[in-house]
C-alpha positions in Angstrom: -14.8 1.7 -0.3 -15.1 -1.9 0.7 -12.0 -3.5 -0.9 -13.4 -7.0 -0.9 -16.2 -5.8 -3.2 -14.0 -3.6 -5.3 -11.6 -6.3 -6.3 -14.3 -8.0 -8.3 -17.0 -5.4 -9.0 -14.7 -2.4 -9.6 -11.8 -4.0 -11.5 -14.0 -6.7 -12.9 -12.1 -9.9 -12.0 -14.5 -12.8 -11.7 -13.7 -15.9 -9.7 -12.8 -17.6 -12.9 -10.6 -14.7 -13.8 -8.7 -15.0 -10.5 -8.3 -18.7 -11.1 -6.9 -17.9 -14.5 -4.1 -15.9 -13.0 -2.3 -19.2 -12.2 -0.9 -20.9 -9.2 2.4 -21.6 -7.5 2.9 -24.6 -9.9 2.5 -22.3 -12.9 5.0 -19.9 -11.4 7.5 -22.7 -10.8 7.3 -23.6 -14.5 7.7 -20.1 -15.7 10.9 -19.2 -17.4 13.1 -16.3 -16.4 11.7 -14.3 -19.4 8.1 -14.7 -18.1 9.1 -13.7 -14.6 10.9 -10.6 -15.9 7.8 -9.8 -18.0 5.7 -10.0 -14.8 7.9 -7.5 -13.0 8.0 -5.2 -16.1 4.2 -5.3 -16.3 4.0 -4.4 -12.6 6.2 -1.4 -13.3 4.0 -0.3 -16.2 0.8 -0.7 -14.1 2.2 1.4 -11.3 3.5 4.1 -13.7 0.2 4.4 -15.5 -2.5 3.7 -12.9 -1.2 4.2 -9.3 -3.3 6.7 -7.4 -0.5 9.2 -7.0 1.3 9.4 -10.3 4.6 10.9 -9.0 5.0 8.0 -6.6 3.9 5.5 -9.3 6.8 6.7 -11.5 9.2 6.3 -8.6 7.9 2.7 -8.0 8.3 1.9 -11.7 11.9 3.3 -11.9 13.0 1.3 -8.9 11.5 -1.9 -10.3 13.1 -1.4 -13.7 16.5 -0.6 -12.3 16.5 -3.7 -10.0 15.2 -5.9 -12.8 17.9 -4.7 -15.2 20.6 -5.5 -12.6 19.3 -9.1 -12.1 18.0 -8.3 -8.6 15.0 -10.8 -9.0 16.7 -13.4 -11.1 17.5 -15.9 -8.3 14.0 -16.0 -6.8 11.9 -19.0 -7.9 9.2 -19.1 -5.2 6.1 -17.1 -5.9 5.4 -16.1 -2.3 9.1 -15.1 -1.9 9.0 -12.9 -5.0 5.7 -11.4 -4.0 7.1 -10.5 -0.6 10.3 -9.1 -2.1 8.5 -7.0 -4.6 6.1 -5.7 -1.9 9.0 -4.9 0.4 10.9 -3.1 -2.3 7.8 -1.0 -3.2 7.1 -0.2 0.5 10.7 1.0 0.9 10.1 3.6 -1.8 6.7 4.8 -0.4 4.5 3.0 2.2 1.1 2.0 1.1 -0.9 -0.5 3.2 -2.9 -1.8 0.3 -0.2 -2.2 -2.4 0.8 -5.9 -2.3 2.0 -8.5 -4.8 1.1 -12.1 -4.2 0.7 -15.5 -6.0 -2.8 -16.2 -7.2 -3.2 -18.8 -4.5 -3.1 -16.0 -1.9 -5.9 -14.0 -3.5 -9.0 -15.4 -1.7 -7.7 -13.7 1.5 -7.9 -10.4 -0.3 -5.8 -7.2 0.1 -4.3 -6.3 3.5 -6.8 -4.9 6.0 -6.5 -3.4 9.4 -4.2 -5.8 11.2 -5.8 -5.6 14.7 -9.0 -4.5 16.3 -11.3 -6.3 13.9 -14.7 -7.2 15.2 -15.5 -10.7 16.5 -16.0 -13.2 13.8 -19.7 -13.6 14.7 -20.2 -10.0 13.9 -18.5 -10.3 10.5 -20.7 -13.3 9.6 -23.9 -11.2 10.3 -22.9 -8.7 7.7 -25.4 -6.2 9.2 -24.7 -2.5 9.2 -26.3 -1.7 12.5 -25.6 -3.8 15.5 -27.3 -1.7 18.2 -29.4 1.5 18.3 -31.5 3.3 20.9 -31.5 5.6 23.9 -28.4 5.4 26.2 -29.6 8.1 28.5 -32.2 10.8 28.6 -31.7 12.9 25.5 -28.7 10.8 24.3 -29.2 8.6 21.2 -26.8 5.8 20.3 -26.2 3.8 17.1 -23.4 1.3 16.5 -22.3 0.4 12.9 -20.1 -2.6 12.2 -20.1 -2.0 8.5 -21.6 0.1 5.8 -23.3 -2.5 3.6 -25.8 -0.2 1.9 -28.4 -3.0 2.0 -32.0 -1.7 1.9 -32.9 -3.2 5.3 -29.9 -1.5 6.8 -30.8 1.9 5.3 -34.3 1.5 6.5 -33.0 0.8 10.0 -30.9 4.0 10.0 -33.8 6.0 8.6 -36.1 4.8 11.3 -33.5 5.4 14.0 -32.9 9.0 13.0 -36.6 9.8 12.7 -37.3 8.2 16.1 -34.5 10.0 17.9 -34.7 13.4 16.2 -35.4 15.0 19.6 -32.0 14.0 21.0 -29.7 16.5 22.6 -26.7 14.4 21.7 -25.9 11.6 19.2 -23.2 9.0 19.7 -22.2 7.2 16.5 -20.1 4.1 17.3 -17.8 2.8 14.5 -15.1 1.3 16.7 -15.4 -2.0 14.8 -16.5 -0.7 11.4 -14.2 -2.2 8.7 -15.7 -0.2 5.9 -18.2 -0.4 3.0 -19.8 2.4 1.1 -21.4 5.8 1.8 -25.1 4.9 1.6 -25.7 4.8 5.4 -24.0 8.2 5.6 -26.4 9.5 3.0 -29.3 8.6 5.2 -27.9 9.8 8.5 -25.9 13.0 7.8 -28.8 15.1 6.4 -30.2 15.2 9.9 -26.9 16.7 11.3 -26.0 19.5 8.8 -28.2 22.6 8.6 -26.7 23.7 5.2 -25.1 22.1 2.2 -21.6 21.0 3.3 -18.7 19.4 1.5 -17.5 16.3 3.4 -14.6 14.8 1.5 -13.2 14.4 -2.0 -12.2 11.3 -3.9 -9.7 11.1 -6.8 -8.4 8.6 -9.3 -6.0 8.6 -12.2 -8.1 10.0 -15.0 -7.1 7.2 -17.5 -8.3 4.6 -15.0 -11.5 6.4 -14.3 -12.3 6.6 -18.0 -11.6 2.9 -18.7 -12.9 1.4 -15.5 -15.4 3.9 -14.2 -15.6 5.1 -10.6 -16.9 3.0 -7.7 -18.8 6.2 -6.6 -20.6 6.6 -10.0 -24.3 7.3 -9.5 -24.1 7.7 -5.7 -26.3 10.2 -4.0 -24.3 13.2 -2.7 -21.5 12.8 -5.2 -20.5 15.3 -8.0 -17.6 15.9 -10.3 -15.2 18.7 -9.4 -12.1 20.0 -11.0 -8.8 18.3 -10.1 -5.2 18.4 -11.1 -4.1 17.5 -14.6 -4.5 13.7 -15.2 -6.7 13.3 -12.0 -10.5 12.7 -12.0 -11.9 14.1 -8.8 -15.3 13.8 -7.2 -16.8 15.6 -4.2 -18.9 14.0 -1.4 -21.4 16.5 0.0 -24.5 16.5 2.2 -27.8 18.5 1.9 -29.8 19.2 5.0 -33.0 17.2 5.7 -35.9 19.0 4.1 -38.3 18.8 7.1 -36.5 17.5 10.2 -34.3 20.1 11.7 -34.1 19.3 15.5 -30.8 17.5 15.3 -29.0 20.4 13.6 -27.8 21.8 16.9 -27.3 18.5 18.7 -23.9 17.4 20.0 -22.3 14.6 18.0 -19.6 12.1 19.0 -17.9 9.6 16.8 -16.3 6.5 18.5 -13.2 5.1 16.8 -10.4 2.6 17.2 -7.8 0.9 15.2 -10.6 -1.3 13.9 -12.2 1.7 12.2 -11.1 1.4 8.6 -11.8 2.5 5.0 -15.3 4.0 4.8 -15.4 4.2 8.6 -12.4 6.5 8.3 -14.1 8.3 5.4 -16.8 9.3 7.9 -14.1 10.3 10.4 -12.6 12.6 7.7 -16.1 14.1 7.2 -16.5 14.9 10.9 -12.9 16.2 11.2 -13.1 18.4 8.1 -16.4 19.9 9.1 -16.0 19.9 12.9 -19.5 18.4 13.2 -18.5 15.6 15.7 -15.8 15.0 18.1 -13.8 11.7 17.7 -13.4 9.7 20.8 -11.1 6.6 21.2 -7.8 5.8 19.5 -6.2 6.4 16.2 -7.9 4.7 13.3 -6.5 2.0 11.0 -5.1 4.1 8.2 -6.7 2.2 5.3 -7.6 4.7 2.7 -6.6 3.7 -0.9 -9.1 1.7 -3.0 -8.5 -0.4 -6.0 -8.5 -4.1 -7.0 -6.4 -7.0 -8.3 -4.6 -7.0 -11.6 -2.9 -10.1 -13.1 0.8 -9.8 -13.8 1.6 -13.2 -15.4 3.7 -16.0 -14.0 1.0 -16.8 -11.5 1.3 -13.4 -9.7 -1.1 -10.5 -9.2 -0.9 -7.0 -7.7 -3.5 -5.2 -5.6 -3.3 -1.9 -7.4 -4.5 1.2 -5.5 -6.0 3.5 -8.1 -8.0 5.9 -5.9 -8.1 7.7 -2.6 -10.2 10.0 -0.5 -8.7 13.3 0.6 -9.4 16.2 2.9 -10.8 19.0 0.7 -8.8 21.6 2.6 -5.4 20.0 2.8 -5.5 17.6 -0.2 -4.0 14.9 2.1 -5.3 11.4 2.7 -4.9 9.1 5.8 -3.2 6.1 4.2 -0.9 4.6 6.8 -1.6 7.2 9.5 -5.3 7.1 10.3 -7.1 9.8 12.2 -6.2 10.8 15.8 -9.1 11.2 18.1 -10.1 14.6 19.6 -10.5 12.8 22.9 -8.1 9.9 23.4 -9.0 7.0 25.5 -9.1 3.2 25.4 -11.7 2.0 22.9 -13.4 0.0 25.7 -14.0 3.3 27.6 -15.2 5.3 24.6 -18.9 5.0 25.3 -18.4 6.0 28.9 -16.3 9.0 27.8 -18.9 10.1 25.3 -21.6 10.0 28.0 -19.4 12.1 30.2 -19.1 14.6 27.4 -22.9 14.7 27.2 -23.1 15.5 30.9 -24.4 12.1 32.0 -23.3 11.0 35.5 -21.5 7.6 35.3 
């Protein structure tokens, strides 16, 4: 669920393809017919591919009504039109990832968690695990700053879990985890669940899933399940470790902040849904929907959300709301609070 990866790998736009979308200059030269065609295409894309079809239809109806009334005719600046279209769509239904922008703005990618991001030095490292070891007697600790799925990262997680399988408590720190995939979860979670357990579900518009495929295709712990008409749904599940069972009864704590986003929140959902770990810190970022960029013409593009993760019990996602902690505290105090929960004197 790393959106920076999805915008090229999932929806298949190469760097050359992004450049071909055009620029501000191309937009300025576009005639009113081309601009109208771009808005009309946006309406079509939202109606046919937006992750929640009912809302996609509402988006499309609003755009077509305003376009027919000349509501966008006076706008000639690409950034201004992108901002206006985005604002109009957000007024219909808020989605932190749905954004229209001129092609020149695309290198920055879709909107991410606005605050609480890790220091830039951590981002440059692009490592999954920043720290791991014993915090106190019987208390193991691992800090993820992303879920990259790289072989070296998975080996680090595997070695950590094996070396700390005697722990009475495990603290998983994702306060500054902006997302990624589910591979690290696939290594770690079998140590924590004594039986097969459903963690989350993911769904996409069926037509998009058939033509573009799913970013979860071929992942370990993913299977197809029945969904509503027109929706392709998959299920994320975990199987218990075949031989190592000592952590099945260990306490588990998951540290979160507003910098915990996307796949970091997917893991929060898994723990909330199953009750396997207590969340400690502050409410997470609320970045759920996944998708990628689509060209609209006239030098504009839309980040189109085509999929989401949902709670298997409620069918709800966390877009725009995030997950509230079980134990609220300042993120800077989360480690200390977790240690207190483990009975460690501070």
